[in-house]
mmCIF file of the C-alpha atoms, coordinates in Angstrom:
data_MODEL
# 
_entry.id   MODEL 
# 
loop_
_atom_site.group_PDB 
_atom_site.id 
_atom_site.type_symbol 
_atom_site.label_atom_id 
_atom_site.label_alt_id 
_atom_site.label_comp_id 
_atom_site.label_asym_id 
_atom_site.label_entity_id 
_atom_site.label_seq_id 
_atom_site.pdbx_PDB_ins_code 
_atom_site.Cartn_x 
_atom_site.Cartn_y 
_atom_site.Cartn_z 
_atom_site.occupancy 
_atom_site.B_iso_or_equiv 
_atom_site.pdbx_formal_charge 
_atom_site.auth_seq_id 
_atom_site.auth_comp_id 
_atom_site.auth_asym_id 
_atom_site.auth_atom_id 
_atom_site.pdbx_PDB_model_num 
ATOM 1   C CA . MET A 1 1   ? 14.639  -6.815  -9.589  1.00 0.00 ? 1   MET A CA 1 
ATOM 2   C CA . PRO A 1 2   ? 17.642  -7.106  -7.226  1.00 0.00 ? 2   PRO A CA 1 
ATOM 3   C CA . ALA A 1 3   ? 17.173  -9.830  -4.741  1.00 0.00 ? 3   ALA A CA 1 
ATOM 4   C CA . LEU A 1 4   ? 15.588  -8.555  -1.370  1.00 0.00 ? 4   LEU A CA 1 
ATOM 5   C CA . LYS A 1 5   ? 17.576  -8.771  1.612   1.00 0.00 ? 5   LYS A CA 1 
ATOM 6   C CA . ARG A 1 6   ? 16.411  -11.533 3.972   1.00 0.00 ? 6   ARG A CA 1 
ATOM 7   C CA . THR A 1 7   ? 16.648  -11.382 7.751   1.00 0.00 ? 7   THR A CA 1 
ATOM 8   C CA . THR A 1 8   ? 19.556  -13.358 9.086   1.00 0.00 ? 8   THR A CA 1 
ATOM 9   C CA . LEU A 1 9   ? 20.562  -13.637 12.891  1.00 0.00 ? 9   LEU A CA 1 
ATOM 10  C CA . ALA A 1 10  ? 23.538  -11.024 12.342  1.00 0.00 ? 10  ALA A CA 1 
ATOM 11  C CA . ILE A 1 11  ? 20.770  -8.631  11.059  1.00 0.00 ? 11  ILE A CA 1 
ATOM 12  C CA . ALA A 1 12  ? 18.656  -9.251  13.937  1.00 0.00 ? 12  ALA A CA 1 
ATOM 13  C CA . ILE A 1 13  ? 21.424  -8.469  16.351  1.00 0.00 ? 13  ILE A CA 1 
ATOM 14  C CA . ILE A 1 14  ? 22.104  -5.192  14.267  1.00 0.00 ? 14  ILE A CA 1 
ATOM 15  C CA . MET A 1 15  ? 18.356  -4.136  14.618  1.00 0.00 ? 15  MET A CA 1 
ATOM 16  C CA . ILE A 1 16  ? 18.662  -4.814  18.557  1.00 0.00 ? 16  ILE A CA 1 
ATOM 17  C CA . LEU A 1 17  ? 21.755  -2.695  18.782  1.00 0.00 ? 17  LEU A CA 1 
ATOM 18  C CA . ALA A 1 18  ? 20.246  -0.018  16.625  1.00 0.00 ? 18  ALA A CA 1 
ATOM 19  C CA . VAL A 1 19  ? 17.091  0.080   18.609  1.00 0.00 ? 19  VAL A CA 1 
ATOM 20  C CA . SER A 1 20  ? 19.176  0.587   21.875  1.00 0.00 ? 20  SER A CA 1 
ATOM 21  C CA . TRP A 1 21  ? 20.804  3.470   20.430  1.00 0.00 ? 21  TRP A CA 1 
ATOM 22  C CA . ILE A 1 22  ? 18.200  5.374   18.532  1.00 0.00 ? 22  ILE A CA 1 
ATOM 23  C CA . GLY A 1 23  ? 15.013  4.106   20.055  1.00 0.00 ? 23  GLY A CA 1 
ATOM 24  C CA . CYS A 1 24  ? 11.910  2.655   18.550  1.00 0.00 ? 24  CYS A CA 1 
ATOM 25  C CA . SER A 1 25  ? 8.124   4.070   18.466  1.00 0.00 ? 25  SER A CA 1 
ATOM 26  C CA . ASP A 1 26  ? 6.666   0.687   17.518  1.00 0.00 ? 26  ASP A CA 1 
ATOM 27  C CA . ASP A 1 27  ? 7.503   -3.035  18.388  1.00 0.00 ? 27  ASP A CA 1 
ATOM 28  C CA . THR A 1 28  ? 7.785   -3.971  14.811  1.00 0.00 ? 28  THR A CA 1 
ATOM 29  C CA . ILE A 1 29  ? 8.934   -7.139  13.524  1.00 0.00 ? 29  ILE A CA 1 
ATOM 30  C CA . VAL A 1 30  ? 10.190  -6.665  10.167  1.00 0.00 ? 30  VAL A CA 1 
ATOM 31  C CA . SER A 1 31  ? 11.940  -8.458  7.413   1.00 0.00 ? 31  SER A CA 1 
ATOM 32  C CA . TYR A 1 32  ? 14.481  -5.764  6.356   1.00 0.00 ? 32  TYR A CA 1 
ATOM 33  C CA . ILE A 1 33  ? 16.248  -2.952  8.164   1.00 0.00 ? 33  ILE A CA 1 
ATOM 34  C CA . ASP A 1 34  ? 16.783  -0.593  5.191   1.00 0.00 ? 34  ASP A CA 1 
ATOM 35  C CA . THR A 1 35  ? 13.224  1.061   5.871   1.00 0.00 ? 35  THR A CA 1 
ATOM 36  C CA . PRO A 1 36  ? 12.834  4.585   4.163   1.00 0.00 ? 36  PRO A CA 1 
ATOM 37  C CA . THR A 1 37  ? 12.705  7.496   6.512   1.00 0.00 ? 37  THR A CA 1 
ATOM 38  C CA . LEU A 1 38  ? 11.461  10.984  6.274   1.00 0.00 ? 38  LEU A CA 1 
ATOM 39  C CA . ASN A 1 39  ? 15.122  12.019  5.696   1.00 0.00 ? 39  ASN A CA 1 
ATOM 40  C CA . ASP A 1 40  ? 15.205  10.526  2.478   1.00 0.00 ? 40  ASP A CA 1 
ATOM 41  C CA . GLN A 1 41  ? 11.736  11.210  1.185   1.00 0.00 ? 41  GLN A CA 1 
ATOM 42  C CA . GLY A 1 42  ? 10.250  13.994  -0.903  1.00 0.00 ? 42  GLY A CA 1 
ATOM 43  C CA . ALA A 1 43  ? 6.923   14.596  1.124   1.00 0.00 ? 43  ALA A CA 1 
ATOM 44  C CA . ALA A 1 44  ? 5.958   14.049  4.537   1.00 0.00 ? 44  ALA A CA 1 
ATOM 45  C CA . VAL A 1 45  ? 3.218   11.695  3.570   1.00 0.00 ? 45  VAL A CA 1 
ATOM 46  C CA . GLU A 1 46  ? 5.780   9.181   2.004   1.00 0.00 ? 46  GLU A CA 1 
ATOM 47  C CA . VAL A 1 47  ? 6.552   8.132   5.519   1.00 0.00 ? 47  VAL A CA 1 
ATOM 48  C CA . TYR A 1 48  ? 3.340   6.244   5.254   1.00 0.00 ? 48  TYR A CA 1 
ATOM 49  C CA . PHE A 1 49  ? 3.744   5.164   1.694   1.00 0.00 ? 49  PHE A CA 1 
ATOM 50  C CA . PRO A 1 50  ? 7.459   5.029   0.682   1.00 0.00 ? 50  PRO A CA 1 
ATOM 51  C CA . LEU A 1 51  ? 8.052   5.862   -3.083  1.00 0.00 ? 51  LEU A CA 1 
ATOM 52  C CA . ASN A 1 52  ? 11.751  5.744   -3.242  1.00 0.00 ? 52  ASN A CA 1 
ATOM 53  C CA . GLU A 1 53  ? 12.769  4.135   -6.481  1.00 0.00 ? 53  GLU A CA 1 
ATOM 54  C CA . GLY A 1 54  ? 13.289  0.384   -5.956  1.00 0.00 ? 54  GLY A CA 1 
ATOM 55  C CA . TYR A 1 55  ? 11.303  0.054   -2.948  1.00 0.00 ? 55  TYR A CA 1 
ATOM 56  C CA . THR A 1 56  ? 9.234   -3.211  -3.101  1.00 0.00 ? 56  THR A CA 1 
ATOM 57  C CA . THR A 1 57  ? 6.423   -4.653  -1.171  1.00 0.00 ? 57  THR A CA 1 
ATOM 58  C CA . ILE A 1 58  ? 5.173   -8.147  -1.523  1.00 0.00 ? 58  ILE A CA 1 
ATOM 59  C CA . TYR A 1 59  ? 1.816   -9.425  -0.232  1.00 0.00 ? 59  TYR A CA 1 
ATOM 60  C CA . ASN A 1 60  ? -0.020  -12.822 0.135   1.00 0.00 ? 60  ASN A CA 1 
ATOM 61  C CA . VAL A 1 61  ? -3.443  -12.165 -1.357  1.00 0.00 ? 61  VAL A CA 1 
ATOM 62  C CA . THR A 1 62  ? -6.247  -14.559 -0.279  1.00 0.00 ? 62  THR A CA 1 
ATOM 63  C CA . TYR A 1 63  ? -9.593  -14.825 -2.027  1.00 0.00 ? 63  TYR A CA 1 
ATOM 64  C CA . LEU A 1 64  ? -13.035 -15.773 -1.076  1.00 0.00 ? 64  LEU A CA 1 
ATOM 65  C CA . ASN A 1 65  ? -13.060 -18.798 -3.248  1.00 0.00 ? 65  ASN A CA 1 
ATOM 66  C CA . GLY A 1 66  ? -10.225 -20.004 -1.398  1.00 0.00 ? 66  GLY A CA 1 
ATOM 67  C CA . GLY A 1 67  ? -7.406  -19.093 -3.842  1.00 0.00 ? 67  GLY A CA 1 
ATOM 68  C CA . SER A 1 68  ? -4.260  -17.260 -3.058  1.00 0.00 ? 68  SER A CA 1 
ATOM 69  C CA . GLU A 1 69  ? -1.267  -15.677 -4.696  1.00 0.00 ? 69  GLU A CA 1 
ATOM 70  C CA . GLN A 1 70  ? 1.703   -13.435 -4.088  1.00 0.00 ? 70  GLN A CA 1 
ATOM 71  C CA . VAL A 1 71  ? 1.387   -9.766  -5.479  1.00 0.00 ? 71  VAL A CA 1 
ATOM 72  C CA . THR A 1 72  ? 4.417   -7.695  -5.704  1.00 0.00 ? 72  THR A CA 1 
ATOM 73  C CA . PHE A 1 73  ? 4.621   -3.939  -6.030  1.00 0.00 ? 73  PHE A CA 1 
ATOM 74  C CA . LYS A 1 74  ? 7.754   -1.886  -7.099  1.00 0.00 ? 74  LYS A CA 1 
ATOM 75  C CA . ALA A 1 75  ? 8.357   1.913   -7.119  1.00 0.00 ? 75  ALA A CA 1 
ATOM 76  C CA . SER A 1 76  ? 10.014  2.671   -10.371 1.00 0.00 ? 76  SER A CA 1 
ATOM 77  C CA . ASP A 1 77  ? 11.385  5.871   -11.961 1.00 0.00 ? 77  ASP A CA 1 
ATOM 78  C CA . LYS A 1 78  ? 9.213   8.935   -12.772 1.00 0.00 ? 78  LYS A CA 1 
ATOM 79  C CA . VAL A 1 79  ? 6.959   9.885   -15.554 1.00 0.00 ? 79  VAL A CA 1 
ATOM 80  C CA . ARG A 1 80  ? 5.566   13.550  -16.327 1.00 0.00 ? 80  ARG A CA 1 
ATOM 81  C CA . ILE A 1 81  ? 1.724   13.626  -15.924 1.00 0.00 ? 81  ILE A CA 1 
ATOM 82  C CA . ASP A 1 82  ? -0.220  16.902  -15.850 1.00 0.00 ? 82  ASP A CA 1 
ATOM 83  C CA . GLY A 1 83  ? 2.904   18.784  -15.100 1.00 0.00 ? 83  GLY A CA 1 
ATOM 84  C CA . ILE A 1 84  ? 3.873   16.891  -12.123 1.00 0.00 ? 84  ILE A CA 1 
ATOM 85  C CA . ASP A 1 85  ? 6.627   14.080  -11.822 1.00 0.00 ? 85  ASP A CA 1 
ATOM 86  C CA . ALA A 1 86  ? 4.615   10.935  -10.782 1.00 0.00 ? 86  ALA A CA 1 
ATOM 87  C CA . VAL A 1 87  ? 6.315   7.670   -9.618  1.00 0.00 ? 87  VAL A CA 1 
ATOM 88  C CA . ILE A 1 88  ? 5.510   4.623   -11.650 1.00 0.00 ? 88  ILE A CA 1 
ATOM 89  C CA . TRP A 1 89  ? 4.047   1.818   -9.472  1.00 0.00 ? 89  TRP A CA 1 
ATOM 90  C CA . VAL A 1 90  ? 4.352   -1.639  -11.066 1.00 0.00 ? 90  VAL A CA 1 
ATOM 91  C CA . GLY A 1 91  ? 2.208   -4.427  -9.836  1.00 0.00 ? 91  GLY A CA 1 
ATOM 92  C CA . SER A 1 92  ? 2.835   -8.045  -10.756 1.00 0.00 ? 92  SER A CA 1 
ATOM 93  C CA . SER A 1 93  ? 1.602   -11.540 -9.887  1.00 0.00 ? 93  SER A CA 1 
ATOM 94  C CA . SER A 1 94  ? 2.650   -14.830 -11.459 1.00 0.00 ? 94  SER A CA 1 
ATOM 95  C CA . ASN A 1 95  ? 0.698   -14.055 -14.703 1.00 0.00 ? 95  ASN A CA 1 
ATOM 96  C CA . SER A 1 96  ? -0.155  -10.376 -14.794 1.00 0.00 ? 96  SER A CA 1 
ATOM 97  C CA . LEU A 1 97  ? 1.447   -7.096  -14.776 1.00 0.00 ? 97  LEU A CA 1 
ATOM 98  C CA . ASP A 1 98  ? -0.216  -3.590  -14.036 1.00 0.00 ? 98  ASP A CA 1 
ATOM 99  C CA . THR A 1 99  ? 1.193   -0.123  -13.833 1.00 0.00 ? 99  THR A CA 1 
ATOM 100 C CA . GLY A 1 100 ? -0.158  2.800   -11.922 1.00 0.00 ? 100 GLY A CA 1 
ATOM 101 C CA . TYR A 1 101 ? 1.138   6.184   -10.673 1.00 0.00 ? 101 TYR A CA 1 
ATOM 102 C CA . PHE A 1 102 ? 1.643   7.966   -7.476  1.00 0.00 ? 102 PHE A CA 1 
ATOM 103 C CA . TYR A 1 103 ? 2.255   11.565  -6.627  1.00 0.00 ? 103 TYR A CA 1 
ATOM 104 C CA . ALA A 1 104 ? 3.145   12.851  -3.079  1.00 0.00 ? 104 ALA A CA 1 
ATOM 105 C CA . ALA A 1 105 ? 2.642   16.444  -2.521  1.00 0.00 ? 105 ALA A CA 1 
ATOM 106 C CA . SER A 1 106 ? 3.635   17.437  0.927   1.00 0.00 ? 106 SER A CA 1 
ATOM 107 C CA . ASN A 1 107 ? 0.934   16.036  3.206   1.00 0.00 ? 107 ASN A CA 1 
ATOM 108 C CA . THR A 1 108 ? -1.273  14.211  0.271   1.00 0.00 ? 108 THR A CA 1 
ATOM 109 C CA . LEU A 1 109 ? -0.739  11.114  -1.660  1.00 0.00 ? 109 LEU A CA 1 
ATOM 110 C CA . TYR A 1 110 ? -2.456  10.930  -5.028  1.00 0.00 ? 110 TYR A CA 1 
ATOM 111 C CA . TYR A 1 111 ? -3.008  7.889   -7.321  1.00 0.00 ? 111 TYR A CA 1 
ATOM 112 C CA . TYR A 1 112 ? -3.362  7.834   -11.129 1.00 0.00 ? 112 TYR A CA 1 
ATOM 113 C CA . SER A 1 113 ? -4.809  4.589   -12.457 1.00 0.00 ? 113 SER A CA 1 
ATOM 114 C CA . SER A 1 114 ? -3.408  5.402   -15.951 1.00 0.00 ? 114 SER A CA 1 
ATOM 115 C CA . VAL A 1 115 ? -1.553  8.583   -17.544 1.00 0.00 ? 115 VAL A CA 1 
ATOM 116 C CA . GLY A 1 116 ? -4.991  10.027  -18.492 1.00 0.00 ? 116 GLY A CA 1 
ATOM 117 C CA . ALA A 1 117 ? -6.987  9.146   -15.520 1.00 0.00 ? 117 ALA A CA 1 
ATOM 118 C CA . ASP A 1 118 ? -8.207  11.508  -12.817 1.00 0.00 ? 118 ASP A CA 1 
ATOM 119 C CA . PRO A 1 119 ? -6.115  11.500  -9.478  1.00 0.00 ? 119 PRO A CA 1 
ATOM 120 C CA . GLU A 1 120 ? -7.526  9.954   -6.350  1.00 0.00 ? 120 GLU A CA 1 
ATOM 121 C CA . LYS A 1 121 ? -6.566  11.103  -2.991  1.00 0.00 ? 121 LYS A CA 1 
ATOM 122 C CA . ILE A 1 122 ? -5.303  7.950   -1.229  1.00 0.00 ? 122 ILE A CA 1 
ATOM 123 C CA . LEU A 1 123 ? -3.849  9.571   2.060   1.00 0.00 ? 123 LEU A CA 1 
ATOM 124 C CA . GLN A 1 124 ? -4.048  12.826  3.743   1.00 0.00 ? 124 GLN A CA 1 
ATOM 125 C CA . LEU A 1 125 ? -2.101  13.886  6.649   1.00 0.00 ? 125 LEU A CA 1 
ATOM 126 C CA . PRO A 1 126 ? -2.712  14.159  9.605   1.00 0.00 ? 126 PRO A CA 1 
ATOM 127 C CA . LEU A 1 127 ? -3.682  10.620  9.807   1.00 0.00 ? 127 LEU A CA 1 
ATOM 128 C CA . THR A 1 128 ? -5.615  11.103  13.188  1.00 0.00 ? 128 THR A CA 1 
ATOM 129 C CA . SER A 1 129 ? -8.965  9.287   14.220  1.00 0.00 ? 129 SER A CA 1 
ATOM 130 C CA . GLY A 1 130 ? -11.760 10.791  12.554  1.00 0.00 ? 130 GLY A CA 1 
ATOM 131 C CA . THR A 1 131 ? -10.169 12.382  9.846   1.00 0.00 ? 131 THR A CA 1 
ATOM 132 C CA . SER A 1 132 ? -11.668 11.978  6.562   1.00 0.00 ? 132 SER A CA 1 
ATOM 133 C CA . TRP A 1 133 ? -11.228 13.304  2.973   1.00 0.00 ? 133 TRP A CA 1 
ATOM 134 C CA . GLN A 1 134 ? -13.000 12.741  -0.411  1.00 0.00 ? 134 GLN A CA 1 
ATOM 135 C CA . THR A 1 135 ? -11.177 10.625  -3.266  1.00 0.00 ? 135 THR A CA 1 
ATOM 136 C CA . ASN A 1 136 ? -12.165 13.068  -6.063  1.00 0.00 ? 136 ASN A CA 1 
ATOM 137 C CA . ASP A 1 137 ? -12.283 10.072  -8.532  1.00 0.00 ? 137 ASP A CA 1 
ATOM 138 C CA . ILE A 1 138 ? -15.198 9.105   -10.541 1.00 0.00 ? 138 ILE A CA 1 
ATOM 139 C CA . ASN A 1 139 ? -13.744 5.886   -12.026 1.00 0.00 ? 139 ASN A CA 1 
ATOM 140 C CA . SER A 1 140 ? -13.440 3.660   -8.987  1.00 0.00 ? 140 SER A CA 1 
ATOM 141 C CA . ASN A 1 141 ? -16.520 1.597   -9.403  1.00 0.00 ? 141 ASN A CA 1 
ATOM 142 C CA . ASP A 1 142 ? -14.977 -0.031  -12.364 1.00 0.00 ? 142 ASP A CA 1 
ATOM 143 C CA . PHE A 1 143 ? -12.255 -1.996  -10.487 1.00 0.00 ? 143 PHE A CA 1 
ATOM 144 C CA . THR A 1 144 ? -12.385 -4.372  -7.499  1.00 0.00 ? 144 THR A CA 1 
ATOM 145 C CA . ASP A 1 145 ? -8.809  -5.323  -6.522  1.00 0.00 ? 145 ASP A CA 1 
ATOM 146 C CA . ILE A 1 146 ? -5.201  -4.714  -7.312  1.00 0.00 ? 146 ILE A CA 1 
ATOM 147 C CA . ILE A 1 147 ? -4.691  -7.358  -9.870  1.00 0.00 ? 147 ILE A CA 1 
ATOM 148 C CA . THR A 1 148 ? -7.483  -9.744  -10.554 1.00 0.00 ? 148 THR A CA 1 
ATOM 149 C CA . ASN A 1 149 ? -8.196  -9.364  -14.557 1.00 0.00 ? 149 ASN A CA 1 
ATOM 150 C CA . THR A 1 150 ? -11.292 -7.231  -13.781 1.00 0.00 ? 150 THR A CA 1 
ATOM 151 C CA . ASP A 1 151 ? -9.682  -4.832  -16.134 1.00 0.00 ? 151 ASP A CA 1 
ATOM 152 C CA . ALA A 1 152 ? -7.433  -5.808  -18.935 1.00 0.00 ? 152 ALA A CA 1 
ATOM 153 C CA . ASP A 1 153 ? -3.772  -6.222  -17.686 1.00 0.00 ? 153 ASP A CA 1 
ATOM 154 C CA . THR A 1 154 ? -1.086  -4.419  -19.690 1.00 0.00 ? 154 THR A CA 1 
ATOM 155 C CA . THR A 1 155 ? 2.426   -5.480  -21.076 1.00 0.00 ? 155 THR A CA 1 
ATOM 156 C CA . GLY A 1 156 ? 4.068   -2.169  -19.845 1.00 0.00 ? 156 GLY A CA 1 
ATOM 157 C CA . ASP A 1 157 ? 2.484   0.394   -22.212 1.00 0.00 ? 157 ASP A CA 1 
ATOM 158 C CA . PRO A 1 158 ? 2.227   3.288   -20.022 1.00 0.00 ? 158 PRO A CA 1 
ATOM 159 C CA . ASN A 1 159 ? -0.897  4.702   -21.793 1.00 0.00 ? 159 ASN A CA 1 
ATOM 160 C CA . ILE A 1 160 ? -3.247  1.814   -21.418 1.00 0.00 ? 160 ILE A CA 1 
ATOM 161 C CA . ASN A 1 161 ? -2.854  0.439   -17.809 1.00 0.00 ? 161 ASN A CA 1 
ATOM 162 C CA . ALA A 1 162 ? -5.162  -1.338  -15.667 1.00 0.00 ? 162 ALA A CA 1 
ATOM 163 C CA . LYS A 1 163 ? -5.578  -0.275  -12.050 1.00 0.00 ? 163 LYS A CA 1 
ATOM 164 C CA . ASP A 1 164 ? -3.559  -1.932  -9.346  1.00 0.00 ? 164 ASP A CA 1 
ATOM 165 C CA . PHE A 1 165 ? -4.548  -0.270  -6.120  1.00 0.00 ? 165 PHE A CA 1 
ATOM 166 C CA . PRO A 1 166 ? -7.524  -1.521  -4.250  1.00 0.00 ? 166 PRO A CA 1 
ATOM 167 C CA . THR A 1 167 ? -9.973  1.445   -4.085  1.00 0.00 ? 167 THR A CA 1 
ATOM 168 C CA . VAL A 1 168 ? -13.261 -0.043  -5.511  1.00 0.00 ? 168 VAL A CA 1 
ATOM 169 C CA . SER A 1 169 ? -16.297 2.337   -4.818  1.00 0.00 ? 169 SER A CA 1 
ATOM 170 C CA . ALA A 1 170 ? -14.049 4.605   -2.890  1.00 0.00 ? 170 ALA A CA 1 
ATOM 171 C CA . VAL A 1 171 ? -15.865 8.000   -2.548  1.00 0.00 ? 171 VAL A CA 1 
ATOM 172 C CA . ASN A 1 172 ? -14.165 8.931   0.566   1.00 0.00 ? 172 ASN A CA 1 
ATOM 173 C CA . PHE A 1 173 ? -11.457 7.657   3.195   1.00 0.00 ? 173 PHE A CA 1 
ATOM 174 C CA . THR A 1 174 ? -11.895 7.919   6.902   1.00 0.00 ? 174 THR A CA 1 
ATOM 175 C CA . VAL A 1 175 ? -9.192  7.172   9.584   1.00 0.00 ? 175 VAL A CA 1 
ATOM 176 C CA . GLU A 1 176 ? -10.830 4.869   12.010  1.00 0.00 ? 176 GLU A CA 1 
ATOM 177 C CA . GLN A 1 177 ? -8.224  4.444   14.729  1.00 0.00 ? 177 GLN A CA 1 
ATOM 178 C CA . ILE A 1 178 ? -4.449  3.796   15.403  1.00 0.00 ? 178 ILE A CA 1 
ATOM 179 C CA . GLU A 1 179 ? -4.239  0.277   16.800  1.00 0.00 ? 179 GLU A CA 1 
ATOM 180 C CA . PRO A 1 180 ? -1.981  -2.886  16.955  1.00 0.00 ? 180 PRO A CA 1 
ATOM 181 C CA . ILE A 1 181 ? -2.080  -5.266  14.271  1.00 0.00 ? 181 ILE A CA 1 
ATOM 182 C CA . ASP A 1 182 ? -1.012  -8.863  13.920  1.00 0.00 ? 182 ASP A CA 1 
ATOM 183 C CA . LEU A 1 183 ? -0.238  -10.521 10.444  1.00 0.00 ? 183 LEU A CA 1 
ATOM 184 C CA . ASN A 1 184 ? -0.297  -14.137 9.459   1.00 0.00 ? 184 ASN A CA 1 
ATOM 185 C CA . SER A 1 185 ? 3.332   -14.045 8.712   1.00 0.00 ? 185 SER A CA 1 
ATOM 186 C CA . GLY A 1 186 ? 4.099   -13.308 12.543  1.00 0.00 ? 186 GLY A CA 1 
ATOM 187 C CA . SER A 1 187 ? 4.734   -9.578  12.124  1.00 0.00 ? 187 SER A CA 1 
ATOM 188 C CA . HIS A 1 188 ? 3.508   -7.241  14.735  1.00 0.00 ? 188 HIS A CA 1 
ATOM 189 C CA . TYR A 1 189 ? 2.864   -3.558  14.548  1.00 0.00 ? 189 TYR A CA 1 
ATOM 190 C CA . ASN A 1 190 ? 1.835   -1.471  17.506  1.00 0.00 ? 190 ASN A CA 1 
ATOM 191 C CA . ASN A 1 191 ? 0.570   1.747   15.754  1.00 0.00 ? 191 ASN A CA 1 
ATOM 192 C CA . ALA A 1 192 ? -0.937  0.870   12.359  1.00 0.00 ? 192 ALA A CA 1 
ATOM 193 C CA . VAL A 1 193 ? -3.434  3.404   10.987  1.00 0.00 ? 193 VAL A CA 1 
ATOM 194 C CA . ARG A 1 194 ? -6.682  1.741   9.974   1.00 0.00 ? 194 ARG A CA 1 
ATOM 195 C CA . ILE A 1 195 ? -8.509  3.546   7.337   1.00 0.00 ? 195 ILE A CA 1 
ATOM 196 C CA . SER A 1 196 ? -11.911 2.703   5.683   1.00 0.00 ? 196 SER A CA 1 
ATOM 197 C CA . THR A 1 197 ? -14.079 3.495   2.620   1.00 0.00 ? 197 THR A CA 1 
ATOM 198 C CA . PRO A 1 198 ? -17.437 2.414   1.748   1.00 0.00 ? 198 PRO A CA 1 
ATOM 199 C CA . ASN A 1 199 ? -17.931 -0.306  -0.712  1.00 0.00 ? 199 ASN A CA 1 
ATOM 200 C CA . GLY A 1 200 ? -21.585 -0.612  -1.405  1.00 0.00 ? 200 GLY A CA 1 
ATOM 201 C CA . THR A 1 201 ? -23.152 -2.265  1.777   1.00 0.00 ? 201 THR A CA 1 
ATOM 202 C CA . ARG A 1 202 ? -19.675 -3.194  2.807   1.00 0.00 ? 202 ARG A CA 1 
ATOM 203 C CA . LYS A 1 203 ? -16.458 -1.407  3.481   1.00 0.00 ? 203 LYS A CA 1 
ATOM 204 C CA . ASN A 1 204 ? -12.796 -1.746  2.322   1.00 0.00 ? 204 ASN A CA 1 
ATOM 205 C CA . TYR A 1 205 ? -10.015 -1.416  5.218   1.00 0.00 ? 205 TYR A CA 1 
ATOM 206 C CA . TYR A 1 206 ? -6.329  -0.366  4.931   1.00 0.00 ? 206 TYR A CA 1 
ATOM 207 C CA . TRP A 1 207 ? -3.611  -0.479  7.472   1.00 0.00 ? 207 TRP A CA 1 
ATOM 208 C CA . TYR A 1 208 ? -0.568  1.640   7.119   1.00 0.00 ? 208 TYR A CA 1 
ATOM 209 C CA . VAL A 1 209 ? 2.355   1.610   9.178   1.00 0.00 ? 209 VAL A CA 1 
ATOM 210 C CA . GLU A 1 210 ? 4.964   4.484   9.408   1.00 0.00 ? 210 GLU A CA 1 
ATOM 211 C CA . GLY A 1 211 ? 8.066   3.839   7.542   1.00 0.00 ? 211 GLY A CA 1 
ATOM 212 C CA . ILE A 1 212 ? 6.868   0.873   5.790   1.00 0.00 ? 212 ILE A CA 1 
ATOM 213 C CA . GLY A 1 213 ? 3.491   1.593   3.835   1.00 0.00 ? 213 GLY A CA 1 
ATOM 214 C CA . LEU A 1 214 ? 0.444   -0.365  3.289   1.00 0.00 ? 214 LEU A CA 1 
ATOM 215 C CA . VAL A 1 215 ? 0.705   -3.769  5.566   1.00 0.00 ? 215 VAL A CA 1 
ATOM 216 C CA . ARG A 1 216 ? -2.770  -5.111  5.118   1.00 0.00 ? 216 ARG A CA 1 
ATOM 217 C CA . TYR A 1 217 ? -5.823  -4.521  3.140   1.00 0.00 ? 217 TYR A CA 1 
ATOM 218 C CA . VAL A 1 218 ? -9.413  -6.067  3.057   1.00 0.00 ? 218 VAL A CA 1 
ATOM 219 C CA . ILE A 1 219 ? -11.876 -5.711  0.118   1.00 0.00 ? 219 ILE A CA 1 
ATOM 220 C CA . GLY A 1 220 ? -15.625 -6.215  0.711   1.00 0.00 ? 220 GLY A CA 1 
ATOM 221 C CA . SER A 1 221 ? -15.700 -6.613  4.328   1.00 0.00 ? 221 SER A CA 1 
ATOM 222 C CA . SER A 1 222 ? -19.325 -7.175  6.124   1.00 0.00 ? 222 SER A CA 1 
ATOM 223 C CA . THR A 1 223 ? -20.209 -6.220  9.695   1.00 0.00 ? 223 THR A CA 1 
ATOM 224 C CA . THR A 1 224 ? -19.842 -10.082 10.227  1.00 0.00 ? 224 THR A CA 1 
ATOM 225 C CA . SER A 1 225 ? -16.749 -11.002 8.358   1.00 0.00 ? 225 SER A CA 1 
ATOM 226 C CA . TYR A 1 226 ? -14.641 -8.004  9.609   1.00 0.00 ? 226 TYR A CA 1 
ATOM 227 C CA . PRO A 1 227 ? -11.481 -8.027  9.816   1.00 0.00 ? 227 PRO A CA 1 
ATOM 228 C CA . GLU A 1 228 ? -11.718 -10.572 6.935   1.00 0.00 ? 228 GLU A CA 1 
ATOM 229 C CA . GLY A 1 229 ? -13.390 -9.912  3.488   1.00 0.00 ? 229 GLY A CA 1 
ATOM 230 C CA . ASP A 1 230 ? -13.724 -11.165 -0.129  1.00 0.00 ? 230 ASP A CA 1 
ATOM 231 C CA . ILE A 1 231 ? -10.063 -10.244 -0.743  1.00 0.00 ? 231 ILE A CA 1 
ATOM 232 C CA . VAL A 1 232 ? -7.393  -9.991  1.773   1.00 0.00 ? 232 VAL A CA 1 
ATOM 233 C CA . GLY A 1 233 ? -3.851  -8.785  1.213   1.00 0.00 ? 233 GLY A CA 1 
ATOM 234 C CA . GLU A 1 234 ? -1.144  -8.978  4.034   1.00 0.00 ? 234 GLU A CA 1 
ATOM 235 C CA . LEU A 1 235 ? 2.510   -7.677  3.744   1.00 0.00 ? 235 LEU A CA 1 
ATOM 236 C CA . ILE A 1 236 ? 4.953   -10.500 3.813   1.00 0.00 ? 236 ILE A CA 1 
ATOM 237 C CA . ASN A 1 237 ? 8.223   -8.897  2.659   1.00 0.00 ? 237 ASN A CA 1 
ATOM 238 C CA . TYR A 1 238 ? 9.472   -5.281  1.916   1.00 0.00 ? 238 TYR A CA 1 
ATOM 239 C CA . GLY A 1 239 ? 12.743  -3.576  1.148   1.00 0.00 ? 239 GLY A CA 1 
ATOM 240 C CA . TYR A 1 240 ? 15.126  -2.851  -1.966  1.00 0.00 ? 240 TYR A CA 1 
# 
């Protein structure tokens, strides 16, 4: 994977100048300036989940037992699934590799845990408070996290993949509200879309930011632990 471009003082100055010319809808502190926009996306929903080939997001993931690791996701090329061209989405950590598939159809984002799996509806526009949709997936209960060895990891075979998107127990998603969010990395986003899904007696939460994608997720949050949970992933880098 090509090295991700890191922020320098010169880039910061360019960002400031760019904002002065084109404006900005969010006081976002980011690590890269080559953020995808709707102009180079194939579907409107990709504004909230970029799928351009090579787009990479890196998360710091912490676990209830005190452990932590970095998890990287990269949008790769496309593969034909059920008559549509789905984007191969590769997740990796220090000792594991998983592959999933995303397909953006106008205002809806679908996820396939493997080539033969039923699609899950991950996002559906408009992302306004109170909006809800069914995932249409019957396999979610078998998985608990993006990459945790719950299901066997793969070595790249596109037909025997483990799941690498955190939708355990998901039967429906609900947009709870649009809110500011601060990450431990120091990044701040004014307009993050907070989405929840039931997880037994608990909930999972996802925060999406326009032009960037998923910036934070929480698996297994209780009424007393929110906004933390059993597993927490926070975006630390993104770009190409």
